[in-house]
C-alpha positions in Angstrom: -7.2 -19.5 -38.5 -11.2 -21.0 -38.7 -13.2 -21.1 -41.4 -16.7 -20.1 -42.1 -19.5 -21.7 -43.6 -22.5 -20.0 -44.4 -26.2 -21.0 -44.8 -29.0 -18.9 -46.0 -32.7 -19.3 -46.6 -34.2 -16.6 -48.9 -36.9 -15.0 -48.4 -39.6 -15.8 -50.5 -43.2 -14.6 -50.9 -44.2 -18.1 -50.3 -41.5 -19.2 -47.7 -42.5 -21.9 -45.1 -39.9 -21.8 -42.0 -40.4 -23.5 -38.8 -37.8 -21.5 -36.8 -39.0 -24.1 -33.6 -38.0 -26.9 -35.6 -34.9 -25.5 -37.0 -33.7 -24.2 -33.8 -34.7 -27.5 -31.3 -34.2 -30.3 -33.9 -32.5 -29.7 -36.7 -29.3 -27.5 -35.9 -28.8 -29.7 -32.6 -28.7 -32.7 -35.1 -26.5 -30.5 -37.6 -24.5 -30.5 -34.5 -23.9 -33.8 -33.4 -23.3 -35.1 -37.3 -20.2 -32.5 -37.9 -18.5 -31.4 -33.8 -16.3 -34.8 -34.3 -15.3 -33.4 -37.7 -14.3 -29.9 -36.2 -17.4 -28.0 -36.1 -16.6 -25.0 -33.4 -19.7 -23.2 -33.2 -23.3 -22.2 -34.7 -25.1 -19.4 -34.2 -28.3 -18.5 -36.4 -29.7 -15.0 -37.2 -33.4 -13.7 -38.6 -33.0 -10.6 -41.1 -36.8 -10.2 -40.8 -35.8 -6.5 -43.3 -33.2 -4.8 -45.0 -31.5 -1.8 -43.6 -34.2 0.9 -44.9 -37.1 -1.6 -43.8 -37.8 -3.3 -46.5 -38.4 -6.9 -46.5 -34.7 -8.8 -46.6 -33.4 -10.5 -49.3 -32.6 -13.6 -46.7 -34.7 -14.5 -44.0 -32.7 -17.1 -41.7 -28.6 -17.4 -42.1 -26.9 -20.0 -39.7 -22.9 -19.5 -39.7 -20.9 -22.7 -39.1 -17.8 -22.0 -37.6 -14.9 -24.9 -38.2 -11.3 -25.8 -37.5 -10.5 -26.0 -41.0 -11.8 -26.3 -44.3 -10.6 -29.7 -44.7 -12.8 -30.2 -41.9 -16.0 -29.1 -43.6 -14.6 -31.0 -46.5 -14.5 -34.2 -44.1 -17.8 -33.6 -43.0 -19.6 -33.0 -45.7 -17.9 -36.1 -47.0 -19.8 -38.2 -44.4 -22.2 -40.5 -44.9 -24.5 -39.2 -42.1 -24.6 -35.7 -43.9 -27.1 -37.0 -46.3 -29.4 -37.3 -43.2 -28.8 -33.2 -42.6 -29.7 -32.4 -45.8 -32.7 -34.8 -46.4 -33.8 -32.9 -42.9 -34.3 -29.4 -45.1 -37.9 -30.0 -46.1 -38.7 -30.9 -42.9 -38.5 -27.1 -41.6 -38.9 -25.1 -44.8 -40.0 -25.5 -48.5 -36.6 -23.4 -50.2 -33.4 -24.2 -51.0 -30.8 -22.6 -49.1 -27.8 -20.6 -50.7 -24.3 -21.6 -48.8 -20.7 -19.5 -48.9 -17.9 -21.0 -47.3 -14.6 -18.7 -46.8 -12.0 -17.8 -44.0 -11.2 -14.0 -42.7 -9.3 -11.3 -43.8 
């Protein structure tokens, strides 16, 4: 069974988020760094509003599918992962919220 990691960027009043850089540069870097560890796929979702039309609590969410929890943990231990996290200020000024888990 696959393991899912979620990375969400809070939709704060002063948020800066370069979607083009994120999609064209950051996520390909994520893929090239972690694919050998078992990253199966990734997708990005943008949330401009909540169901009721009010501003969403989160602006962007990345969903990363992994072969297993162990594959995610191994990827995070790789020294190359520092480059993934060090790249965050190049596209946003907010700290992401992360979650991980298995499907029921």
